Each structure stands twice: as C-alpha cells, then as structure tokens.
N, C-alpha and C positions, 0 to 999 in steps of 0.2 A: 504494500500500500504506500509506504514511504517512497519507494522507487517511483511509483506512478506520479505522486505529488511532486517529486523533485523534477521529473521530466516535464510536467505541465508548467511548473514555474520557470524552468530553463527556456522552454519554447516561448512563453509569454514575454520574458525579459529580452529574448533575442529579437522578437518581433518589434518590441518597443524600441530596442536599440537601432533597428533598421529604419523605423518610421517615427523618429522622435520629434519631427516638426510637422506642422499642418499649415498649408498655404490657404489663406482666406482672402476673398476679395469680391469685386463685382465688375461687370463689363457694361459700359454705356456707350451711346453714340455721342456725337458732338453737341446734341441738344439736351444732353443729360438724361436721355430716355434709356431705360434698361434694355439690353439685348439678350434675348434668350436663345438657347440652342447654338451658342457660339462654340465652335470646336476648339478644345484646348489640348495641345499635344505636349507631352513631357518627354524630351529626347532621352533623358537618362534612363528611364524605365520603359520607353517605347509605349507608353500608356496614353489613351485618349479619354478625355473628360468633356462634359458639356456644361455650359452655364444654365442655371435654372430659370424659372419664369420671371423672377425679379432681377435676372442678370447675375445673381450671386453664384459663387463656386467655393468648394472646399476640397483640397487635394493633399494627401499625405506625402511627406518627403523625408528623406534620410539625411539631408544636407542643410546647413545653415543658409547656403546660397544655391539656387537652382535656376534652371532655364525653362521657360514655357513659350509656346508659339500659339497665338490666338488668330483664328481665321473664321470668316463668315462670308457667305455669298453677298457680293455687292459692297464689301468693305476691304480696306487695305489690311494685309496680313501683318501682324506685329510679332517680332521675336524679342523676348526680353529676358535679361538676367536679373533675378530678383532676390531680395533678402526675405527668407521664408517667415521670419518672425514679424514682419510688418504687413499691415492690411493693404491689399493691392487695389488701386482704383484704375482700371484699364479703360481707355477711351479709344474706340476704333473710328477712323475716318472713312466716310463713304467715298467710294470710287466716283470719279467725275461722270462716268457713263450711267451709274446708278442714280445719281442726283436727278438727272433729267427723266429717268424712268419712274422714280418714286414720287416726283413732284405731283401732288394731287391737283386736279383742275376743277374749275368752277362749272356749275350747271347754267349759271346766268351771271352777267356782269354788266355794269353801266359805267361808262367813262365819259367825263366832261373835258372840255378844252382847257380848263384851268389846271389840269394835271392831277386832279384828285380821282381816286378810285372809289366808286360807289358800289360795293358788292350788293347786288340785289339779293341781299342776304340769302347738330345733325339734328329692361324693366324687370325685377323678376329675372327669370332664367332665360328669357328671350332677349335677343339683342337687336336694337335699332339705332341707326346712326342719328345723332341729335342734329336737327336742322333749325335754321333761323329763317323766319318769314321775310320775304322781300318787303322793303319799305317803299313809301311814296317818294318819287324822284321829281324834281322840278324840270319841266321841259325847257328848251332853250339852251344857250351856251354850247350848242353842238353836242348835247348829250345823246348818246346812242346806247340802247340796251340790246345785248345779244343773248340768246339762250339756245341750248341744245334741244334738238327734236329727237325723240325716241318713241318706240312702241311698247315700252314697259307698261305692264298692267297689273303688277303684283299687288299693289296697295289695296285696290278695291276688293279683291277676293279675300285678302287677309283681314281687312276691316270687317267684311261680311261674316267671316268666321267668328270674330269676337262677338259681334252683335247677335248672331244666331245662338251663341252659347250663353247669351244673357249677360254679357259683361261689357264694360266700357273699353273702347279701343285706345291703345296708347297713342298719345298725340303725335309722336314721331313716326308712327306707322301710317299716318294719314298724309299721303302725298297726292295733292289735288290733281296735278298734271296726269298722273297714272290713272286716277279715277275717271278722268275725262277720256283718256285713251281707251278705257275698257269698252266703251260703247261705240266707238268709230263714228262719232257724230257728224252729220251733214256731209258724208262722203260723196264726192262727185268725181267721176273718172276724168283724168286729164285728156285733152284733145289730141288726136293723132298720135304722133310718136313722142310727145312730151312726157317727161318723167314725173313732173309734178303740176298740180293745179292749185293756185292760191286764190282765196276769196276773203272778203272782210265784211263785217256788218257792225254798225254803230247803233246803240239803243240806250234806253234808260236803265238805271241800276235799281232793282227791286228793294234792296236793303238800305239804300240811301238815295232819296229822291233828287238830291242836288248833284249826284254823280252820274256818270255814264259808263257803259261797258263797251269795249271794242273786242269783237270776236275775230280771230285770225284762223282760217281753216286751211290746212295743208292736206291734200289728197295725193297719194302715190299711185302710180300706174299698176294695173293688175297684170298677172301673168297667166297665160294659158297653161294649165297643168300638163297638157299633152306635149307641150313644146319646151318646158323648162329643162335646163341642162341636167345631166346626171348628178346624183348626190353621193358623196362619200361621208356617211354618217357614223359617228362613234358615240354609242350610248355609254356614258360614264355614270354608273349607278352605285350609290352608297348602299352597301348591305351590312353596315356596322350594327352593333347591338341596339343603338338608339332608334334604328329603323324598324324594329320588331313590334310594330303596332299597326292596327288595321288602316289608319289614315296615312301611312307612310309607305313601306315597301309594297304591301298588297295593292294599294292604290296606284303606285307607279307601274307595277307589273300589268295591271289592267289598262293603264294609259298607253304604255308602249305597244301593247298588243293591238290597240286601236290605230296607232300611228302606222304600223307596218302594213296595214291594209292599203295604204296609198302608194306604197313603193313599187318600183318597176324593176325589170330585169337589169337595166343599166345602172341601177342604184346599188350601192354597197353598204352593208351594215356590219359594224364590229361592236362588241360589248366588252367593256372593261369594268371590273367590279373592285370595290375596296371595302374591307371589313376585317380587321386583324392583319391581313396581308393584301397585296394588290395582285390581281391576276387578269389575264385575257380570257374572259369567259367564252367568247365567241370570236374566232378569227374572221377576217373579212369575208362576208357572205353575200351572194347576189340577192337583191330585193325580191326576186320571184320565188326564193326558197322560204316561203312564209312558214311552212310547217316546222322547218329546222330552227328558224329564228324564234318562233313561238315557244317551242319546246325548251330552248335555252332560257327564255325569259321565265317560263313557269318553274324552272328548276332553281331559281334564286331563293336563298334563305339568308336571314340576318343574324350576325354575331360578330363579336370582336370590337377592336378600337377603330378609329377613323383616320387612317393615314392619307388625308386628302391631297397633300403636296405630291407624294409619290404617284398617286393615281392620276392627277392632272398631267404630270410629266409623261406618264405612260400613254395616256389618251392622245396627247398631242403628237407623240412619236408615231403612233399608229396612223393618225390622220395624215401626218407628213409622208409616211411611207406609201400611203395609198392616195396621195394627192392627185386630184383630177384638174388639170389645167383648164380654166374656163368653166369648171363645174362648181357645184355647191359643196364646199368642204366645211363640215360643221360638227362640233362636239355638243352633245346634249347632256348636260350635267344635271342629275336628279338627286337631291339631298335635302336634309334638314339643316345643313350648314354647320353641323357641330364637329368641326375638325379638331382633333386633339393629339395628333402625331405629326411631327415635322413642322413645317411653317404653318402657324395657326392664326397669327394676328392679321387684321385687315390690311395693314401696311405691307406685311411680308407677302401675302397672297396677291396683292395689287402688283408688286414688283414682278412676281413670277408670271402673272398673266400678261403684263405689259411686254415682257420679253417674248413670250410664246405667240402672241398675236401677230408678231412680225412675219410668221410663217404663212399668213393669208388664210388661216383657219378661223372660222367664226365660232362663237360660244353662246349657246342658249342655255339658260339656267331655269330649272323647275324646282321651286321650293315646296316642301311639304312639312307637315307636323305641327305640333303645338307643345307648349311647355318648355322646350329647349330649342325652339326654332331660332336660327341665327340669321335674321333678315340682313343685318349689316354686312356679313361676310358674302352672302350670295349676291347682294346688290353690287358690291365692289367687283366681284368676278365678272358679272354680266357687263357692267359699264366699261371695264378695262379690256374686255376680251372681244370687242367689236360684236356685241351680241345683244340679247334681250332677256327679259326677266319676267316670269309669271309665277303665281302662287296657286297651287292646286289644293283647294279645300274639300273638294269632292269629285266624283267621277264625271259629273256634268261639266265641271270646269275643265277637266282634262280633255273631254270631248270638244269643248269650245276652242281650246288653245291648239290642240294637236290634230283635229279633224276639220271643224268648221273654218278655223282660221289657219289652216295648214300652211298656205303660202306666206301669209303675214309673219308667221313664227319662224319658218325655216328658209325663206328665200329673200335675200337682201337685194334691194334695187338701188340703194345709195348708202354711202358711209360718210362719217364726219359731217353730218347734217346739222346746220344751225341757222337761225334767223337773226337778222339785225334789224332793229326798228328805230326809226328817228321820227319824233313827233313834231308837228308844226306848232311852234310856241304861240302863234296867233289863235290857235284853236284849243290848245291844251296847256293848262297851268301846271298840273302835276299828274303823274300816272304811277300805277303800281302793277307789276306783273304778278298774277295769281298763280301759285305753284312754282315749279322749277326752283325751289328753294335750295340754298347751298348748305353743305355740311358745315357745322360750326368749326370743326378742326381745320377745314380748308380755309375758311375766312381768317382764322387766327394766323395763317401763314402769309397773309397779305398779298397773295398772288393775284394775277389778273389774266391767267390763261383760261381759255374756254375749251371744253372738251365736247366735240360734236358727237352725235349719236348715229345709230343704224336704223334705217327705215325698211320695213318689210313690204313685200308686194301687196297692193290693195289696202294699205293702212291709211287711216285718217287721223290727223292730229288737230285738236282744237286748243288754241291758246287764248286766254282771256286777260285783258288789261282793265283795271278799274281806273276811270278817268275823272279828274277834277277839271271841268272845262274852264277855259279862259272867258271872263266876262267882258268881251269886246264885241264891237259891232262887226259881225262877220262880213257884212256888205262892204265895209271899208278895208277888209283884209286884202293885202296884195297876194298872199299865198292862199290858194283855195284848197290845196290838198290837206288831208287830215294827218297822214303819216306816210313815210316812205319805208318800204320793206325790201330787204335783200335776202334771198335764200341762197346759202352756200352748201355745196355738196360735192362728193366725189363718187364716181361710178365704181362698182366692185372691181378690184384688180387693177385700178388705175389711180395714179397719184395726182393726176391733173385736177385742179380745182375748177368747178363750174359754178355759175351763179345765175339767178333769175331775179329780176327786179319787179316790184309791184307797188303801185300807188294806191293807198287806201282813200277812196272817195269820201266826201262828206255825205254819206247815205243814211243819215239818222232816220230811224223808224221807232214809233212807240213800241214798248216791249210786247204788247198784245198783238202787234202786227208782224213781228219777225217770225221766222220759220219755227214750227213746233219743235224741231230738233234742237235749235239753239235755246229755246225756252227750257226744254228738259235739261240741256247742258248746264243752264243757270241753276236749276234745282240741285243738280249733282254738286256744283261748285258751292252752293250755300250749305249743303249737307256736310261737305268736307270742312268748310270754314267753322261750322258749328261744332263738329266733332273735335277740331283742333282748339276750340275755345279761342279762336283768333282774336288778337287785339284790334283787328280791323273790321270785325263783324259785330254789329250791335247785339247786346244781350236780350233786347226786347223782341228780336225776331225769333219766333218759336217754331217748333217742329210742324205745326199745322200750316204756317205760312209757306214752308218749304213743300209740304205735301200738296197744298192747293195748286202751286205752280206745276208740280209734277203731274197731278191729275188732269189739269187743263191742257197739257201738252202730250199726254200719253198716246202712244201708238197702239191702237186696238190689237189685242192678240200677241203683243210683244212680251215674251216671258221675262226677259231681263228687266224691262222697265216696270212691269208689274211687281217683280221681286223687290225692286228698289223701293216701291211704295210700302211694301211690307216691312222693309228695314226701318223706314221712318217711323212706322207705328211701333215697332219694337223699341226704338230709341226713346220714344215718349215715355215708355214704362221704365226702361233701364236708367235713364238719366234722372227721371223724377224720383225713383226709389233711392238712388244715390244721394240726391239732394235732401230728401226727407230723412234719411238716416243720419246725415251730418247734423241736421237741425235737432234731431232727437238726442244725439250724443252731446251737443252743446247744452241742451236743456238739462240733461242729466248731470253734466259737469257743474252747471250753475247751482 
C-alpha cells in the first residue's frame, strides 16, 4: 500500500514539476472586442489551444518564458515570446482585405451637400438585430436618400407566428419593408424587354391629416419557367438536435419535397447536411430523378451540434464544382440559425459569406423554429450572400415561398439593386422613409456605404415615404416635379452598372381614390408601425382604425388579406390583455 502511495505522489510531483506555470490571458481585436476560436499554437509542446467565447485562454507551461503563435482567419498572425507569470493581453490586427469584407453596410442612407451624414437610421433565447427607425429629413440642400431593394419577406410570417401563439411580437422582429414585400402589392409587369417598371402615387396620410404618403412601386420582369436557365441547387439542411421538433426538420422535409416537383432534367440537386458532423447526403443528382431525391430527403433525422461554418464551406465547394455558366447557381440554407460550432457570431458569418459570394453562387435562407430561432444570424447570411430570406411558420408558407413564388425565390433578375430619391424642396418640407431601417451597430460605425439587394423574377416592391408638405403656392413653383428617382442595378453575372430614371409627378389623389392595393398596403404599414410602438405613429390610432382601412380595400377571396384581418383582431385581444395586466400589477403595487 505504501508503495502505491509513494508512486502516486512521485507521479503527481513530476507532473507538477513539468507544468509549474499557467499562461492566462485574452485575445481582442483593435476595437477591444473579444475574439473567440483564435488558434493558439505552442511550439515547445506542439500543442494547439483555442480562445474561449470571451477571448480568454489558459495554457499550462513548464517554463518561466515560453512562445505562443496566435492566428485567426482575417487577422495578422502574431508570434510572441512571453513571461508565463504575467497576464497576457493579445491584440490581433485585421488584415486590410478583411476590413473591406467585414465593413457592414447600411440599408438606407441620406447625404446632404453640407457634408453631414444623415443615417436614415438593430429577446429571450431568440435573437434579433436591434434596429433604429428612420427619422424625418429636411428636403433641400441637395439631400438624397438611397435604400436597398430586396425581396425578403421573413418578418411578416415570423410576426404572424407570434400573434397566432397569442403573444406580442418583439419590436425588432417587425421590419415594415419585409411586411410590404410579403404581399407583392400593385405589381405591374414591365413593358417589352425592360427589366423593371417604376410607378408612384401621392395621397393623404390616414394617421396624420397634415401629412402625405408617397408610394414608390418597383415591379421586376417575370420569367417563363419553361425557358429559365438550368439550376445547380445545393440544399444545405440543418439536422442538428435543435431541429428535432415538428415545426423544424419535418416541416423542411415536406417543403423541399414540394420544391423538387418543379425541377427538370437539366437541373441538378445536391444535399449537404450538418448535425454533429457535416456530410454530403446526396451527391449531384438530375432534377428528373425525383424518387431518389425524395427518398434522400425522407431519410433525414436530427441530432448533434450545429457546425454551420463547416457546412457552409462544404455547400459552396459543391456549388462551385458543379457551377453552370449562365445558369442559376444557388444554395438553399434551411435552419433555425442556432450555430454553435466554428464561426458563430454574426460578424464572423458575415465575413465568411462575403468571401464565398464572390464565386457567383446565390444564397437563399429559410428560417424555421421558435424559442431558439436566430433571426439575426440568418438575416446576415441572406443579405451578404446575394440572396433572400423567408421564415416558414407552417406548410402553407412553405408552399407560398417554394411553389407559388418559385421564380421570385430562386431566380434573380438583378443584383445590387437600390433606389435614390431626391425631393423637390418647393413641394416637400420634410420626409421620412418607412422601413428599411438600419442596424444600430452599423450606425455606430458611422459608415455611409449602401448595400444593394437581389430582386427575384416577378417580384414587386412597395416603398412608402411619409411627407410633410411645403406650405407654398405650388402655382408659383418653378419646379413642378415632386421627386426624382434613380434605380441602380446590375444584371446577374455582370459587373456593369445600369440605371433607370423616373420623375414622380404631382399626382395627388385623396386616399379613398387611390388603388385598393395601395390602401391595403397602408393598412399593413400602420399595422407594423403599431406593433413597433413607433414614435412616429400616434397612440390614439387603434386596431379598429387599421382594420377598417383593410376591410374597405380587401380583395374578395384573397386568403392572405383575409388572414391579415384576423391578425388585427387577435392583436386587439393580445395587446389589450397586456395593457390590462400592467395596470393591475401597478394597482397591486400601490
């Protein structure tokens, strides 16, 4: 027994003698932000360590002085000789190429000739990027406002999910531009071979009688499904443990099975899955082998962690290897966004996608789930990956996005699309862009770069400005136009910039006289403003006011519009009960 104890003590003391020092420290970037997953190599022992989520690290050493090499993608590698008894504060500098890739861009921006930048200004276990509502801007002084046009629609179906569950929607989940996109309002096909059609309408503002509304409608050309180019599609499906719920992986399996019905022999489908590990579940397969593809989808099961970074890299590699020149090369990522292995932060994922999109491969993101849904991560991936973003709350929504709006979702007609609007100061005193709100952290960087969006075939976008009119005699005005609009875009696969100019006429009509489609769009806008508890929306406008406008402009038999009315009715109960509870709690406290 004594011999065993002696041996144990000898081994323990020997280990202690070999590792009598412990190197502690943290790794940060130049902005003093912690860097996680930094690779730390110790040449003396040929060992590799990684910094933790707060950038911290702890490494055993047998020497008073030792050497460590710190490396991370996008940052300069640092090799340091250090005193092991001292706390190490390591700063890694970002590579020049990564600075341009990681710089986040605005969704809308206003610039005046006096040189000031006017940014038209991102809960629980679900994450949403905090946003700042656009403010009123004074017209004149050559102020121009630009904003990105996209076909993202995720916000509306996600907000609907909250309301149908009887709960209040998080304010940062309410993105009014996406709610308007959901309905494809006032779509009118462009003439001839034109890519876009622009129209405008000026009318009264229902929530402020002294203000006006300016509608800008952008309609993209449709594609004949029989003549669209061949597709190289990679389904990138999250099969991690968090997806093992009916409204996640089972919903996605049913959704993808509907999608493949539209595929042709000249289309190719590959499936990459990630859950614990990353694997190629289905190698490139012709679109007419529907039984084989369906069988592969039916065999998916959920388990393991979420190595999203490795999965994204794998999917892009397959898409590149099967790239069709002049074709539709696209990854369809389906996930709850809960990445927990590899690169996991929004900034890291943004850098990854910014690099990968240079391949010419598009990215469509389908979000699912609740409770741990990471909207902020999926939104970053879609917007940085030349793609679009939808949220599937049920199978009906999956059918809408992947079948009814098949070409809108999967076929791009233009990239880097944005509008620039300049108002006539003789007509407009101040104006405010509704929606297209910027992320708070991007505004903090004081940048002024605008990031254009992708527009799918047959998509319609409606942008709305709230106008404070100038109280001048319009008859004496030299300039008769209301606003000048320029549409900027690039064709797929082409870096050449194109533009279309449009002059908004002074075509004011009373609100009751404008098209029913625009009246309904106004109801949706008011709905979003009230959900956000917007500082620009009066408290005395109630749910019945919004409902009355929606009912008077309802398209008979339209399921989505009728469903919208039912959401308003549910909000009356949900928000009333919340208010009532707060009053009761206050009374009890008194």
